[in-house]
DRENDO-1510 file (C-alpha; in Angstrom, 1 decimal, always signed):
<recs>
REC; n; res; u; v; w
REC; 1; MET; +37.2; +17.1; -16.0 .
REC; 2; VAL; +40.8; +17.3; -17.2 .
REC; 3; LYS; +43.1; +19.9; -15.7 .
REC; 4; VAL; +46.5; +21.0; -17.2 .
REC; 5; SER; +48.9; +23.9; -16.9 .
REC; 6; GLY; +50.3; +25.9; -19.7 .
REC; 7; THR; +52.0; +29.2; -20.5 .
REC; 8; ILE; +50.6; +32.0; -22.6 .
REC; 9; THR; +53.1; +34.5; -24.1 .
REC; 10; ALA; +51.9; +38.0; -24.9 .
REC; 11; LYS; +54.1; +40.9; -25.8 .
REC; 12; GLY; +57.1; +39.1; -24.4 .
REC; 13; VAL; +55.4; +38.3; -21.0 .
REC; 14; ASN; +55.0; +34.7; -19.9 .
REC; 15; ILE; +51.7; +34.1; -18.3 .
REC; 16; HIS; +50.8; +30.9; -16.4 .
REC; 17; ALA; +47.4; +29.4; -17.1 .
REC; 18; LYS; +45.4; +26.5; -15.5 .
REC; 19; LEU; +43.3; +25.0; -18.2 .
REC; 20; SER; +40.3; +22.8; -17.7 .
REC; 21; SER; +38.3; +20.6; -20.1 .
REC; 22; ASP; +35.1; +22.2; -18.9 .
REC; 23; SER; +36.4; +25.7; -20.0 .
REC; 24; ASN; +36.8; +26.9; -16.4 .
REC; 25; ASP; +40.3; +28.2; -17.2 .
REC; 26; TYR; +42.2; +30.4; -14.8 .
REC; 27; ILE; +45.0; +32.8; -15.9 .
REC; 28; SER; +47.6; +34.5; -13.6 .
REC; 29; LEU; +46.7; +38.1; -12.9 .
REC; 30; THR; +50.1; +38.4; -11.3 .
REC; 31; ASP; +51.8; +37.6; -14.5 .
REC; 32; ILE; +49.6; +39.8; -16.6 .
REC; 33; ALA; +50.3; +42.7; -14.2 .
REC; 34; ARG; +54.0; +42.3; -14.8 .
REC; 35; TYR; +53.4; +43.8; -18.3 .
REC; 36; ARG; +52.9; +47.1; -16.4 .
REC; 37; ASP; +55.2; +46.6; -13.4 .
REC; 38; ALA; +57.5; +43.6; -13.3 .
REC; 39; GLU; +58.7; +44.4; -9.8 .
REC; 40; ASN; +55.4; +45.1; -8.0 .
REC; 41; PRO; +52.6; +43.4; -9.9 .
REC; 42; ARG; +50.4; +43.2; -6.7 .
REC; 43; PHE; +50.0; +46.9; -6.6 .
REC; 44; ILE; +48.7; +46.9; -10.2 .
REC; 45; ILE; +46.0; +44.3; -9.2 .
REC; 46; GLN; +45.1; +46.3; -6.1 .
REC; 47; ASN; +44.6; +49.5; -8.2 .
REC; 48; TRP; +42.4; +47.6; -10.6 .
REC; 49; LEU; +40.3; +46.2; -7.8 .
REC; 50; ARG; +39.6; +49.5; -6.1 .
REC; 51; ASN; +38.0; +50.7; -9.3 .
REC; 52; ARG; +34.2; +51.0; -9.1 .
REC; 53; ASN; +33.7; +49.7; -12.6 .
REC; 54; THR; +35.9; +46.7; -11.8 .
REC; 55; LEU; +33.8; +45.8; -8.8 .
REC; 56; ALA; +30.6; +46.1; -10.8 .
REC; 57; PHE; +31.9; +43.7; -13.4 .
REC; 58; LEU; +33.1; +41.2; -10.8 .
REC; 59; GLY; +29.7; +41.4; -9.0 .
REC; 60; VAL; +27.9; +40.6; -12.2 .
REC; 61; TRP; +30.2; +37.7; -13.0 .
REC; 62; GLU; +29.9; +36.2; -9.5 .
REC; 63; SER; +26.1; +36.6; -9.6 .
REC; 64; LEU; +26.0; +34.6; -12.8 .
REC; 65; HIS; +28.4; +31.8; -11.8 .
REC; 66; ASN; +28.5; +31.6; -8.0 .
REC; 67; PRO; +25.4; +30.7; -6.0 .
REC; 68; ALA; +27.3; +31.3; -2.7 .
REC; 69; PHE; +28.3; +34.9; -3.6 .
REC; 70; ASN; +27.9; +37.2; -0.7 .
REC; 71; ARG; +25.8; +40.1; -2.0 .
REC; 72; ALA; +25.7; +42.0; +1.2 .
REC; 73; ALA; +29.5; +42.1; +1.5 .
REC; 74; PHE; +29.7; +43.1; -2.2 .
REC; 75; ASP; +27.2; +46.0; -1.7 .
REC; 76; ASP; +29.3; +47.2; +1.2 .
REC; 77; LEU; +32.5; +47.2; -0.9 .
REC; 78; MET; +30.6; +49.0; -3.8 .
REC; 79; ASP; +29.7; +51.8; -1.4 .
REC; 80; LYS; +33.4; +52.4; -0.6 .
REC; 81; ALA; +34.7; +51.9; -4.1 .
REC; 82; GLY; +36.3; +55.0; -5.6 .
REC; 83; LEU; +37.0; +56.7; -2.3 .
REC; 84; ASN; +40.5; +58.0; -1.9 .
REC; 85; GLY; +41.3; +55.8; +1.1 .
REC; 86; PHE; +39.7; +52.7; -0.4 .
REC; 87; VAL; +42.1; +49.8; -0.8 .
REC; 88; LEU; +41.2; +46.2; -1.8 .
REC; 89; ARG; +43.5; +43.3; -2.0 .
REC; 90; PRO; +42.5; +40.0; -3.8 .
REC; 91; GLN; +42.5; +38.1; -0.5 .
REC; 92; GLN; +40.1; +40.6; +1.0 .
REC; 93; TRP; +37.8; +40.4; -2.0 .
REC; 94; ILE; +37.8; +36.6; -1.8 .
REC; 95; ALA; +37.3; +36.3; +1.9 .
REC; 96; SER; +34.5; +38.9; +2.1 .
REC; 97; THR; +32.4; +37.9; -0.9 .
REC; 98; ASN; +33.2; +34.2; -1.2 .
REC; 99; SER; +34.5; +34.8; -4.7 .
REC; 100; ILE; +35.2; +31.9; -7.0 .
REC; 101; GLY; +36.3; +34.0; -10.0 .
REC; 102; ILE; +39.5; +35.1; -8.4 .
REC; 103; THR; +41.9; +32.9; -6.3 .
REC; 104; SER; +45.0; +33.9; -4.5 .
REC; 105; HIS; +47.8; +31.9; -2.8 .
REC; 106; SER; +51.0; +33.0; -1.2 .
REC; 107; GLY; +54.3; +31.2; -1.5 .
REC; 108; ARG; +56.9; +30.5; -4.3 .
REC; 109; TYR; +54.3; +29.0; -6.7 .
REC; 110; GLY; +51.4; +31.2; -5.6 .
REC; 111; GLY; +50.0; +34.4; -7.0 .
REC; 112; THR; +46.6; +35.7; -8.0 .
REC; 113; TYR; +44.6; +33.9; -10.7 .
REC; 114; ALA; +41.3; +34.7; -12.2 .
REC; 115; HIS; +38.8; +33.0; -14.5 .
REC; 116; SER; +39.6; +33.8; -18.1 .
REC; 117; ASP; +36.6; +36.1; -18.4 .
REC; 118; ILE; +38.0; +38.2; -15.6 .
REC; 119; ALA; +41.6; +37.9; -16.7 .
REC; 120; PHE; +40.7; +39.4; -20.1 .
REC; 121; GLU; +38.9; +42.2; -18.5 .
REC; 122; PHE; +41.9; +43.0; -16.4 .
REC; 123; ALA; +44.2; +42.8; -19.5 .
REC; 124; SER; +41.8; +45.2; -21.3 .
REC; 125; TRP; +42.1; +47.7; -18.3 .
REC; 126; LEU; +45.9; +47.5; -18.7 .
REC; 127; SER; +46.1; +47.8; -22.4 .
REC; 128; PRO; +43.6; +46.9; -25.2 .
REC; 129; GLU; +46.5; +45.9; -27.4 .
REC; 130; PHE; +48.0; +43.6; -24.8 .
REC; 131; LYS; +44.6; +42.0; -24.3 .
REC; 132; LEU; +44.5; +41.1; -28.0 .
REC; 133; TYR; +47.9; +39.5; -27.9 .
REC; 134; LEU; +46.8; +37.6; -24.7 .
REC; 135; ILE; +43.7; +36.3; -26.3 .
REC; 136; LYS; +45.5; +35.2; -29.5 .
REC; 137; ASP; +48.1; +33.1; -27.6 .
REC; 138; TYR; +45.4; +31.8; -25.2 .
REC; 139; GLN; +43.5; +30.5; -28.2 .
REC; 140; ARG; +46.7; +28.9; -29.5 .
REC; 141; LEU; +47.3; +27.2; -26.1 .
REC; 142; LYS; +43.6; +25.9; -26.0 .
REC; 143; GLN; +43.9; +24.5; -29.5 .
REC; 144; ALA; +47.2; +22.7; -28.7 .
REC; 145; GLU; +45.6; +21.2; -25.6 .
REC; 146; SER; +42.5; +20.2; -27.5 .
REC; 147; ASP; +44.7; +18.4; -30.1 .
REC; 148; HIS; +46.6; +16.7; -27.3 .
REC; 149; LEU; +43.4; +15.4; -25.6 .
REC; 150; SER; +42.1; +14.1; -28.9 .
REC; 151; LEU; +45.4; +12.3; -29.5 .
REC; 152; ASP; +45.3; +11.0; -26.0 .
REC; 153; TRP; +41.7; +9.7; -26.4 .
REC; 154; SER; +42.6; +8.0; -29.7 .
REC; 155; ALA; +45.6; +6.3; -28.0 .
REC; 156; ARG; +43.5; +5.1; -25.1 .
REC; 157; ARG; +41.0; +3.6; -27.5 .
REC; 158; GLU; +43.6; +1.8; -29.6 .
REC; 159; ILE; +45.5; +0.5; -26.5 .
REC; 160; ALA; +42.2; -0.8; -25.0 .
REC; 161; LYS; +41.6; -2.9; -28.1 .
REC; 162; THR; +45.2; -4.2; -28.2 .
REC; 163; ASN; +45.4; -7.9; -27.1 .
REC; 164; TYR; +41.7; -7.9; -26.1 .
REC; 165; LYS; +40.8; -10.6; -28.6 .
REC; 166; ILE; +43.9; -12.7; -27.7 .
REC; 167; HIS; +42.7; -12.6; -24.1 .
REC; 168; THR; +39.1; -13.5; -24.7 .
REC; 169; ASP; +40.1; -16.2; -27.2 .
REC; 170; ALA; +42.2; -17.8; -24.5 .
REC; 171; ILE; +39.4; -17.7; -22.0 .
REC; 172; LYS; +37.0; -19.2; -24.6 .
REC; 173; GLU; +39.3; -22.0; -25.5 .
REC; 174; HIS; +40.6; -23.0; -22.1 .
REC; 175; LEU; +38.1; -21.8; -19.4 .
REC; 176; ILE; +34.7; -21.8; -20.9 .
REC; 177; ASP; +32.5; -24.9; -20.6 .
REC; 178; THR; +30.6; -25.0; -23.9 .
REC; 179; GLN; +27.9; -27.0; -22.3 .
REC; 180; LEU; +26.9; -24.1; -20.1 .
REC; 181; PRO; +24.3; -21.5; -21.1 .
REC; 182; ALA; +25.7; -18.2; -22.4 .
REC; 183; ARG; +24.6; -16.3; -19.3 .
REC; 184; TYR; +26.9; -18.4; -17.2 .
REC; 185; THR; +29.9; -18.1; -19.6 .
REC; 186; SER; +29.7; -14.3; -19.5 .
REC; 187; LEU; +30.5; -14.6; -15.8 .
REC; 188; THR; +33.8; -16.2; -16.6 .
REC; 189; TYR; +34.8; -13.4; -19.0 .
REC; 190; ALA; +33.9; -10.9; -16.3 .
REC; 191; ASN; +35.8; -12.8; -13.6 .
REC; 192; GLU; +39.0; -12.8; -15.8 .
REC; 193; ALA; +38.6; -9.1; -16.5 .
REC; 194; ASP; +38.4; -8.4; -12.8 .
REC; 195; LEU; +41.5; -10.5; -12.3 .
REC; 196; ILE; +43.4; -8.0; -14.5 .
REC; 197; ASN; +41.7; -5.1; -12.6 .
REC; 198; VAL; +42.8; -6.4; -9.3 .
REC; 199; ALA; +46.4; -7.1; -10.5 .
REC; 200; LEU; +46.7; -3.6; -11.9 .
REC; 201; PHE; +44.4; -1.4; -10.0 .
REC; 202; GLY; +44.1; -3.3; -6.7 .
REC; 203; MET; +40.4; -3.6; -6.9 .
REC; 204; THR; +37.5; -5.1; -8.9 .
REC; 205; ALA; +35.2; -3.1; -11.1 .
REC; 206; LYS; +32.5; -3.2; -8.5 .
REC; 207; GLU; +34.8; -2.1; -5.7 .
REC; 208; TRP; +35.9; +0.9; -7.8 .
REC; 209; ARG; +32.3; +1.8; -8.6 .
REC; 210; ASP; +31.4; +1.7; -4.9 .
REC; 211; LYS; +34.2; +4.1; -4.1 .
REC; 212; ASN; +33.4; +6.4; -7.0 .
REC; 213; PRO; +29.6; +6.5; -7.3 .
REC; 214; GLU; +29.6; +9.9; -9.0 .
REC; 215; ALA; +32.2; +9.0; -11.6 .
REC; 216; ARG; +31.4; +8.5; -15.3 .
REC; 217; GLY; +32.5; +5.3; -17.0 .
REC; 218; ASN; +34.2; +2.4; -15.4 .
REC; 219; ILE; +37.5; +1.6; -13.7 .
REC; 220; ARG; +39.3; +1.3; -17.0 .
REC; 221; ASP; +37.9; +4.6; -18.3 .
REC; 222; ALA; +39.6; +6.3; -15.3 .
REC; 223; ALA; +43.0; +4.7; -16.1 .
REC; 224; ASN; +45.8; +6.9; -17.3 .
REC; 225; LEU; +47.7; +6.2; -20.5 .
REC; 226; VAL; +50.6; +4.3; -18.7 .
REC; 227; GLU; +48.1; +2.1; -16.9 .
REC; 228; LEU; +46.3; +1.3; -20.1 .
REC; 229; ILE; +49.6; +0.2; -21.7 .
REC; 230; VAL; +50.3; -2.1; -18.8 .
REC; 231; LEU; +46.7; -3.4; -18.8 .
REC; 232; SER; +47.1; -4.4; -22.5 .
REC; 233; ASN; +50.3; -6.2; -21.6 .
REC; 234; LEU; +48.7; -8.0; -18.7 .
REC; 235; GLU; +45.8; -9.2; -21.0 .
REC; 236; ASN; +48.3; -10.8; -23.3 .
REC; 237; LEU; +50.3; -12.3; -20.5 .
REC; 238; ASN; +47.2; -13.7; -18.8 .
REC; 239; ALA; +46.2; -15.4; -22.1 .
REC; 240; GLU; +49.6; -17.2; -22.0 .
REC; 241; PHE; +49.1; -18.2; -18.3 .
REC; 242; ILE; +45.7; -19.6; -19.1 .
REC; 243; LYS; +47.1; -21.7; -21.9 .
REC; 244; ALA; +49.8; -23.0; -19.6 .
REC; 245; GLY; +47.1; -24.1; -17.1 .
REC; 246; LEU; +48.1; -21.9; -14.2 .
REC; 247; SER; +45.6; -21.5; -11.4 .
REC; 248; GLN; +43.8; -18.2; -11.0 .
REC; 249; ALA; +45.6; -17.5; -7.7 .
REC; 250; GLU; +49.0; -18.1; -9.3 .
REC; 251; ARG; +48.1; -16.0; -12.3 .
REC; 252; LEU; +47.0; -13.1; -10.0 .
REC; 253; LYS; +50.3; -13.1; -8.2 .
REC; 254; ARG; +52.4; -13.2; -11.4 .
REC; 255; LEU; +50.2; -10.5; -13.0 .
REC; 256; HIS; +50.5; -8.3; -10.0 .
REC; 257; ASP; +54.3; -8.6; -9.9 .
REC; 258; THR; +54.4; -7.8; -13.6 .
REC; 259; ALA; +52.2; -4.7; -13.1 .
REC; 260; ILE; +54.5; -3.4; -10.4 .
REC; 261; SER; +57.6; -4.0; -12.5 .
REC; 262; GLN; +56.2; -2.4; -15.7 .
REC; 263; LEU; +54.7; +0.6; -13.8 .
REC; 264; ARG; +58.1; +1.1; -12.2 .
REC; 265; SER; +59.9; +0.8; -15.6 .
REC; 266; ILE; +57.6; +3.5; -17.0 .
REC; 267; ALA; +58.0; +5.6; -13.9 .
REC; 268; ALA; +54.3; +5.7; -12.9 .
REC; 269; THR; +55.1; +6.3; -9.3 .
REC; 270; ALA; +51.6; +7.3; -8.2 .
REC; 271; SER; +50.1; +4.1; -9.7 .
REC; 272; ILE; +52.7; +1.9; -8.0 .
REC; 273; HIS; +52.0; +3.4; -4.5 .
REC; 274; ARG; +48.2; +3.1; -5.0 .
REC; 275; LEU; +48.6; -0.5; -6.1 .
REC; 276; LYS; +51.0; -1.5; -3.3 .
REC; 277; ASP; +48.8; +0.2; -0.6 .
REC; 278; ARG; +45.8; -1.7; -1.8 .
REC; 279; PHE; +47.5; -5.1; -1.6 .
REC; 280; ASP; +49.0; -4.2; +1.8 .
REC; 281; GLU; +45.5; -3.7; +3.1 .
REC; 282; GLU; +44.6; -7.2; +2.1 .
</recs>
């Protein structure tokens, strides 16, 4: 699941959104409420939440999507909804019902977010016209993100193929004993692939799989674009080291140093720290 942030613009209001590749998108209710009251958006959200029809909608949504939804607490709130003294803040709703459709965090970058289904319902309560503008730009943002992910995947695929043949040809020419059965020569290819994995990721393919049993794909599928660029460079470099007759231990050291240097050049800070920590452990 890929998560990204984006901004929707509706009727001149900028609305933050947290998009997900599995369509569990969350949109800022706080920003939407600024369409009605830019200074006190929280009061707009509270007025919406105290509405009986709003709670009925939220109850149905949570029942459909949230196995841990607290029905007893919800029923208690429904009994109070609509009364003059009834007030309901997002934090109260979340804490009492174990809601997943609405989230709320305090602080500078906080605010109240809701699943897109709920956010559109809130926007409709504010203004049907505003809701249409919101949906229109939301669709624009989703399409832009879809195009970006498609391009990213194409780039990943092309980078993965780059230098692969150069690397395997060098292994075949200089490391493979042609007298051995094919089942043994495959081990050499796998061993050299893991040399690149250790130099770049700090672990073998099996070690990564043991640490990520639920993940789809393999260690290279989980790599980001910067790491794949460096991986391609390391394959080409390792091919040259093999031709020069360097030992595997010497090749690993040089490849590791190169990986650190190239990651730093491309400013992949998280990758550098992960790789350094792994080697420090050993």
